[in-house]
C-alpha positions as CSV (number, residue, x, y, z in Angstrom):
1,M,128.4,67.3,95.9
2,N,124.8,67.7,96.6
3,A,124.1,68.2,92.8
4,T,125.9,66.6,89.9
5,R,127.6,69.3,87.8
6,V,129.4,69.7,84.6
7,N,131.2,72.8,83.2
8,H,131.6,74.3,86.8
9,N,134.4,76.3,88.3
10,T,136.4,75.2,91.3
11,V,138.5,77.5,93.6
12,I,140.6,76.4,96.6
13,L,140.0,78.9,99.4
14,L,142.5,80.2,101.9
15,D,141.3,77.9,104.7
16,G,141.8,74.7,102.6
17,S,138.1,74.3,101.7
18,I,137.0,74.0,98.0
19,L,134.3,76.2,96.5
20,V,132.4,74.9,93.5
21,I,130.4,77.5,91.5
22,G,128.1,77.4,88.5
23,G,127.8,74.8,85.9
24,L,125.0,72.6,84.6
25,G,122.9,70.0,86.3
26,K,119.9,67.9,85.2
27,D,116.3,67.9,86.2
28,G,113.5,65.7,84.8
29,T,113.3,67.6,81.5
30,G,117.0,68.2,80.6
31,C,119.9,70.4,81.6
32,I,119.5,73.4,83.9
33,A,121.9,76.1,85.2
34,L,122.9,75.6,88.8
35,H,123.0,78.8,90.8
36,A,123.8,77.6,94.3
37,A,127.5,77.4,95.2
38,E,128.8,74.5,97.3
39,R,131.8,74.4,99.7
40,Y,133.6,71.2,100.3
41,M,135.4,70.7,103.6
42,P,137.8,67.8,103.4
43,Q,138.3,65.5,106.4
44,E,142.1,66.0,106.3
45,V,141.8,69.7,106.9
46,F,138.7,70.0,109.1
47,G,138.8,66.8,111.0
48,A,135.1,66.0,110.4
49,P,134.1,62.3,110.6
50,S,133.2,62.4,106.9
51,P,133.6,65.0,104.1
52,V,131.1,67.8,104.3
53,W,129.4,69.6,101.4
54,A,127.7,72.8,102.4
55,E,125.4,74.8,100.2
56,M,126.3,78.5,99.9
57,A,124.5,81.6,98.6
58,A,123.1,81.4,95.1
59,Q,124.4,83.4,92.2
60,Q,122.0,85.6,90.3
61,K,123.3,84.9,86.8
62,D,124.0,81.6,84.9
63,R,127.7,80.7,85.0
64,L,128.2,78.0,82.4
65,Y,131.0,76.8,80.2
66,H,132.4,80.3,79.3
67,S,132.8,81.5,82.9
68,I,135.6,82.0,85.5
69,A,136.1,81.9,89.2
70,V,139.1,83.6,90.7
71,L,140.3,83.8,94.3
72,L,141.2,87.5,95.0
73,P,144.0,88.5,97.4
74,N,141.5,89.6,100.1
75,G,139.9,86.1,100.1
76,D,136.8,87.0,98.1
77,V,135.9,85.0,95.0
78,L,135.1,86.7,91.7
79,S,132.8,84.8,89.4
80,G,132.1,86.1,86.0
């Protein structure tokens, strides 16, 4: 991952990639909420020379330890 996270949610997407959403990270002063989602594209599925982490759109609200992420039937991810 591009950022170390705790208390995040992980969803396996329909194409085999993995979406990591929310959680806490650290900055110089302590813990902060992470808003940017990250998508992991494993070598075994996508054939890249190394695993790839891509930053996705940021969430507007903090999603910490009492949060969920669910893959919906149409392929969208609901985070709440």
